[in-house]
C-alpha positions as CSV (number, residue, x, y, z in Angstrom):
1,X,19.2,47.1,-35.4
2,X,15.6,46.2,-35.8
3,X,16.6,42.5,-36.0
4,X,18.6,42.7,-32.8
5,X,15.8,44.4,-31.0
6,X,13.4,41.6,-32.2
7,X,15.8,38.9,-31.0
8,X,16.2,40.6,-27.7
9,X,12.4,40.7,-27.3
10,X,12.1,37.0,-28.1
11,X,14.9,36.2,-25.5
12,X,13.1,38.2,-22.8
13,X,9.8,36.5,-23.6
14,X,11.5,33.1,-23.3
15,X,13.1,34.0,-20.0
16,X,9.7,35.2,-18.8
17,X,8.1,31.8,-19.7
18,X,11.0,29.9,-18.0
19,X,10.6,32.1,-14.9
20,X,6.9,31.4,-14.6
21,X,6.2,30.5,-10.9
22,X,5.2,27.0,-10.0
23,X,1.6,27.0,-8.8
24,X,-0.6,24.5,-7.0
25,X,-3.4,24.2,-9.6
26,X,-1.3,24.1,-12.7
27,X,1.7,22.2,-11.6
28,X,1.3,20.4,-8.3
29,X,-2.3,19.2,-8.2
30,X,-1.8,16.8,-11.2
31,X,1.1,15.2,-9.4
32,X,-1.0,14.7,-6.3
33,X,-3.9,13.3,-8.3
34,X,-1.6,10.7,-9.9
35,X,0.5,9.7,-7.0
36,X,-1.0,10.7,-3.6
37,X,-4.8,11.1,-3.6
38,X,-5.5,7.3,-3.7
39,X,-4.6,7.5,0.1
40,X,-4.8,11.3,0.8
41,X,-8.6,11.7,0.6
42,X,-11.5,11.3,3.0
43,X,-12.2,7.8,4.1
44,X,-8.7,6.5,3.2
45,X,-5.8,5.6,5.4
46,X,-3.8,8.9,5.2
47,X,-4.4,11.3,8.0
48,X,-5.0,14.3,5.8
49,X,-6.5,14.9,2.4
50,X,-4.6,16.6,-0.5
51,X,-7.6,17.4,-2.7
52,X,-7.6,21.2,-2.6
53,X,-5.2,24.0,-2.1
54,X,-6.7,24.8,1.3
55,X,-6.1,21.4,2.8
56,X,-2.7,20.9,1.1
57,X,-1.0,24.2,1.8
58,X,-0.5,23.6,5.5
59,X,1.6,20.5,4.7
60,X,3.7,22.0,2.0
61,X,7.1,21.8,3.8
62,X,6.3,18.3,5.0
63,X,5.4,17.2,1.5
64,X,8.7,18.6,0.1
65,X,10.6,16.8,2.8
66,X,8.8,13.5,2.1
67,X,9.3,13.5,-1.6
68,X,13.0,14.6,-1.4
69,X,13.7,11.7,1.0
70,X,11.6,9.2,-1.0
71,X,9.3,8.6,2.0
72,X,6.3,9.4,-0.2
73,X,4.8,7.8,-2.1
74,X,5.6,4.7,0.0
75,X,7.8,2.4,-2.0
76,X,10.4,0.3,-0.1
77,X,12.2,-1.6,-2.9
78,X,15.8,-0.5,-3.3
79,X,16.2,1.0,-6.8
80,X,19.7,-0.5,-7.0
81,X,18.2,-4.0,-7.2
82,X,15.8,-4.2,-10.1
83,X,12.7,-2.4,-11.3
84,X,9.1,-3.3,-10.9
85,X,6.0,-3.0,-13.0
86,X,4.0,-1.4,-10.2
87,X,6.7,1.0,-8.9
88,X,5.2,3.9,-7.0
89,X,7.9,6.5,-7.3
90,X,7.9,10.1,-8.4
91,X,9.9,11.1,-11.4
92,X,12.8,13.4,-11.0
93,X,10.8,16.1,-12.8
94,X,7.9,15.7,-10.4
95,X,10.1,15.9,-7.3
96,X,11.7,19.1,-8.7
97,X,8.3,20.6,-9.3
98,X,7.1,20.0,-5.8
99,X,10.3,21.3,-4.3
100,X,10.2,24.4,-6.5
101,X,6.6,25.0,-5.5
102,X,7.4,25.0,-1.8
103,X,10.6,27.1,-2.3
104,X,8.6,29.6,-4.3
105,X,6.1,30.2,-1.5
106,X,3.6,27.4,-2.3
107,X,1.5,29.6,-4.5
108,X,-2.1,28.8,-5.3
109,X,-2.3,29.9,-8.9
110,X,-5.4,30.2,-11.0
111,X,-8.3,27.7,-10.3
112,X,-9.0,27.6,-14.1
113,X,-5.6,25.8,-14.5
114,X,-6.7,22.9,-12.3
115,X,-7.3,19.5,-13.9
116,X,-10.8,18.0,-13.4
117,X,-11.2,16.2,-10.1
118,X,-10.5,12.4,-10.1
119,X,-13.6,10.2,-10.0
120,X,-12.5,7.6,-7.5
121,X,-14.0,4.1,-7.7
122,X,-15.9,2.8,-4.8
123,X,-16.6,-0.6,-6.2
124,X,-14.6,-3.7,-7.2
125,X,-11.8,-3.2,-9.7
126,X,-12.1,-6.8,-10.7
127,X,-15.3,-8.7,-11.3
128,X,-15.1,-11.4,-8.7
129,X,-16.1,-15.0,-9.5
130,X,-16.0,-15.8,-5.8
131,X,-16.4,-13.5,-2.8
132,X,-15.4,-14.2,0.8
133,X,-16.5,-11.8,3.5
134,X,-14.8,-11.7,6.9
135,X,-16.9,-11.1,10.0
136,X,-17.4,-7.5,11.1
137,X,-14.7,-6.7,13.6
138,X,-14.5,-3.9,16.2
139,X,-11.7,-1.3,16.1
140,X,-11.3,0.8,19.3
141,X,-10.9,4.6,19.2
142,X,-7.4,4.5,20.7
143,X,-4.6,2.2,21.8
144,X,-2.5,-0.5,20.1
145,X,-4.4,-3.3,18.3
146,X,-2.1,-6.3,17.9
147,X,-2.2,-8.1,14.6
148,X,-5.5,-9.9,14.1
149,X,-5.8,-13.3,12.5
150,X,-9.0,-14.7,11.1
151,X,-9.3,-18.1,9.4
152,X,-12.1,-18.6,6.9
153,X,-12.9,-21.5,4.5
154,X,-12.5,-21.0,0.8
155,X,-15.4,-23.3,0.0
156,X,-13.5,-24.6,-3.1
157,X,-14.8,-28.1,-3.9
158,X,-12.0,-28.6,-6.4
159,X,-8.5,-27.2,-7.1
160,X,-8.8,-23.6,-8.3
161,X,-6.5,-21.7,-10.5
162,X,-6.7,-18.0,-9.4
163,X,-6.0,-15.3,-11.9
164,X,-6.5,-12.3,-9.6
165,X,-7.3,-11.4,-6.0
166,X,-8.7,-8.1,-4.7
167,X,-8.8,-7.3,-1.0
168,X,-11.4,-4.6,-0.1
169,X,-11.4,-3.3,3.5
170,X,-14.8,-2.1,4.6
171,X,-13.3,0.8,6.5
172,X,-10.0,1.9,4.8
173,X,-9.5,4.7,7.3
174,X,-8.4,2.2,10.0
175,X,-6.9,-0.7,8.0
176,X,-3.1,-0.4,7.8
177,X,-2.6,-3.7,5.9
178,X,-4.2,-7.1,5.1
179,X,-2.3,-10.2,4.3
180,X,-4.0,-13.3,2.8
181,X,-2.4,-16.7,3.0
182,X,-3.5,-20.2,2.2
183,X,-3.7,-23.0,4.9
184,X,-4.5,-26.7,4.6
185,X,-7.8,-27.3,6.2
186,X,-7.8,-28.1,9.9
187,X,-10.7,-30.0,11.3
188,X,-10.7,-27.8,14.5
189,X,-10.4,-24.5,12.7
190,X,-12.2,-21.7,14.5
191,X,-13.8,-20.1,11.5
192,X,-14.5,-16.4,11.7
193,X,-13.1,-15.9,15.2
194,X,-10.5,-13.2,15.5
195,X,-7.3,-14.2,17.2
196,X,-4.7,-11.8,18.5
197,X,-1.4,-12.6,20.2
198,X,-1.0,-10.3,23.2
199,X,2.7,-9.8,23.2
200,X,4.8,-8.8,26.3
201,X,6.3,-5.4,25.6
202,X,8.9,-3.3,27.4
203,X,8.4,0.4,28.4
204,X,9.3,1.5,24.8
205,X,6.8,-0.8,23.2
206,X,9.2,-3.4,21.8
207,X,8.2,-7.1,22.1
208,X,10.3,-8.7,24.8
209,X,10.0,-12.3,23.4
210,X,9.3,-14.0,20.1
211,X,6.1,-16.0,20.2
212,X,6.3,-19.2,18.2
213,X,3.6,-19.7,15.6
214,X,0.5,-21.5,16.9
215,X,-0.5,-24.9,15.6
216,X,-3.2,-23.5,13.4
217,X,-0.5,-21.6,11.4
218,X,1.7,-24.5,10.7
219,X,1.7,-25.8,7.1
220,X,1.2,-22.3,5.8
221,X,1.4,-22.5,2.0
222,X,2.4,-18.9,1.3
223,X,1.3,-15.3,1.2
224,X,-1.0,-15.0,-1.8
225,X,-2.3,-11.4,-1.6
226,X,-1.6,-8.2,0.2
227,X,-3.5,-5.0,0.7
228,X,-1.9,-1.7,1.7
229,X,-3.4,1.7,1.1
230,X,-3.3,2.6,-2.6
231,X,-2.5,-1.0,-3.7
232,X,-3.9,-2.5,-6.9
233,X,-5.5,-6.0,-7.1
234,X,-3.0,-8.8,-7.3
235,X,-3.1,-9.8,-11.0
236,X,-1.3,-13.0,-11.6
237,X,-2.3,-13.2,-15.3
238,X,0.1,-10.4,-16.2
239,X,2.8,-13.0,-16.8
240,X,0.5,-15.7,-18.1
241,X,0.4,-17.2,-14.7
242,X,-2.2,-18.3,-12.1
243,X,-2.1,-19.3,-8.5
244,X,-3.2,-22.7,-7.3
245,X,-5.4,-23.0,-4.3
246,X,-6.0,-26.6,-3.5
247,X,-9.6,-27.9,-2.9
248,X,-10.8,-27.5,0.7
249,X,-8.1,-25.0,1.7
250,X,-8.7,-22.4,4.3
251,X,-7.6,-18.7,4.2
252,X,-5.6,-17.1,7.0
253,X,-6.3,-13.4,6.9
254,X,-4.1,-11.1,9.0
255,X,-5.3,-7.6,9.5
256,X,-3.5,-4.7,11.2
257,X,-5.8,-2.0,12.5
258,X,-4.7,1.5,13.4
259,X,-7.2,3.4,15.6
260,X,-7.9,6.9,14.4
261,X,-9.7,8.4,17.4
262,X,-13.2,7.1,16.7
263,X,-14.5,3.6,17.7
264,X,-15.7,1.9,14.6
265,X,-15.9,-1.5,12.8
266,X,-14.5,-3.1,9.6
267,X,-15.7,-5.9,7.4
268,X,-13.0,-6.8,4.9
269,X,-13.9,-8.8,1.8
270,X,-11.8,-10.8,-0.6
271,X,-12.7,-11.3,-4.3
272,X,-11.3,-13.9,-6.7
273,X,-11.3,-14.5,-10.4
274,X,-10.7,-17.9,-11.8
275,X,-8.5,-18.9,-14.7
276,X,-10.2,-20.6,-17.6
277,X,-7.5,-23.3,-17.9
278,X,-4.3,-24.5,-16.3
279,X,-1.7,-21.7,-16.9
280,X,1.7,-21.9,-18.6
281,X,3.3,-20.7,-15.4
282,X,2.4,-21.3,-11.7
283,X,2.5,-18.3,-9.5
284,X,4.2,-19.0,-6.1
285,X,5.3,-16.9,-3.2
286,X,8.3,-17.3,-1.0
287,X,9.7,-14.9,1.6
288,X,12.2,-14.7,4.5
289,X,11.0,-14.1,8.0
290,X,13.1,-11.7,10.1
291,X,13.4,-12.1,13.8
292,X,11.4,-9.5,15.5
293,X,12.1,-10.0,19.2
294,X,13.7,-7.3,21.3
295,X,17.2,-8.8,20.9
296,X,17.1,-8.6,17.1
297,X,14.5,-5.9,16.3
298,X,14.9,-3.1,18.8
299,X,15.2,0.3,17.2
300,X,17.2,2.8,19.4
301,X,15.3,6.0,20.0
302,X,16.3,8.7,17.5
303,X,18.2,6.4,15.1
304,X,17.6,7.8,11.6
305,X,18.5,4.7,9.6
306,X,18.5,1.5,11.7
307,X,18.7,-1.8,9.7
308,X,18.1,-5.5,10.3
309,X,18.9,-8.1,7.8
310,X,17.5,-11.4,6.5
311,X,18.0,-13.3,3.3
312,X,16.5,-16.0,1.1
313,X,18.2,-18.4,-1.3
314,X,16.2,-19.5,-4.4
315,X,16.7,-23.2,-5.0
316,X,15.1,-23.1,-8.5
317,X,14.9,-20.7,-11.4
318,X,12.2,-18.1,-11.2
319,X,11.0,-15.2,-13.3
């Protein structure tokens, strides 16, 4: 009888442990630190911080919805078609934890259970051998800012094998993305002058015609580096590769600004590290271009899952 009572007590204790409520400080904050706070903190692109219980709790239901639908963290690659080293996806366990926290009333828990705050870097993650700074550009408080293109010289006197590139916006709160491409040098290049294509748009904001690329964009070699909020530097050396930028090339830098209610400025910088020798593999980029005029890319209001398609055929083996 005594043994039975002891077993019953152990069972009840186990059930009590299993039934422990999910709390913010013990269970949810570590998930936010690892997957969300790179963007959801002051000065970054996300509209709200997730650093404390007080600033996270009002968004609890929205957070649950975003993780259950895989909208957050942002990762657009279809999991049915390969896996990637830099995948930004929550584990099934993390998703279940967030959902259970919200369903259980989004409890705060005990502050002593909280992990230490993350010490976020505010300097370069790479140690640049070469630094190129764009001019300081104005960003209005409101309105739509069309994509801004700026051409800058690399200053490379000889062919350069690039092992990594890091793009550092000066004002991450208003920078949606940055794309860096390589251009053959043009004698008439307007270095440092921002160019925008003022598109004709209909009442719903869709472009009504497709603007052909300007002459200064012809001969584009390829997209070589991309910045989006939370992105890591482009490290080509991971696969023993490097990217070739020919001597005398220019850079085309495309920036998408998103006004946040305060007129401000941004000065984006690009850092490069050089490979010590010619690599075993050459890193190249290729990509399809989808038609984005109103006839091909016009999302009907309220459509929950509208798609457009484009494809690319590789003509040589790649890895």
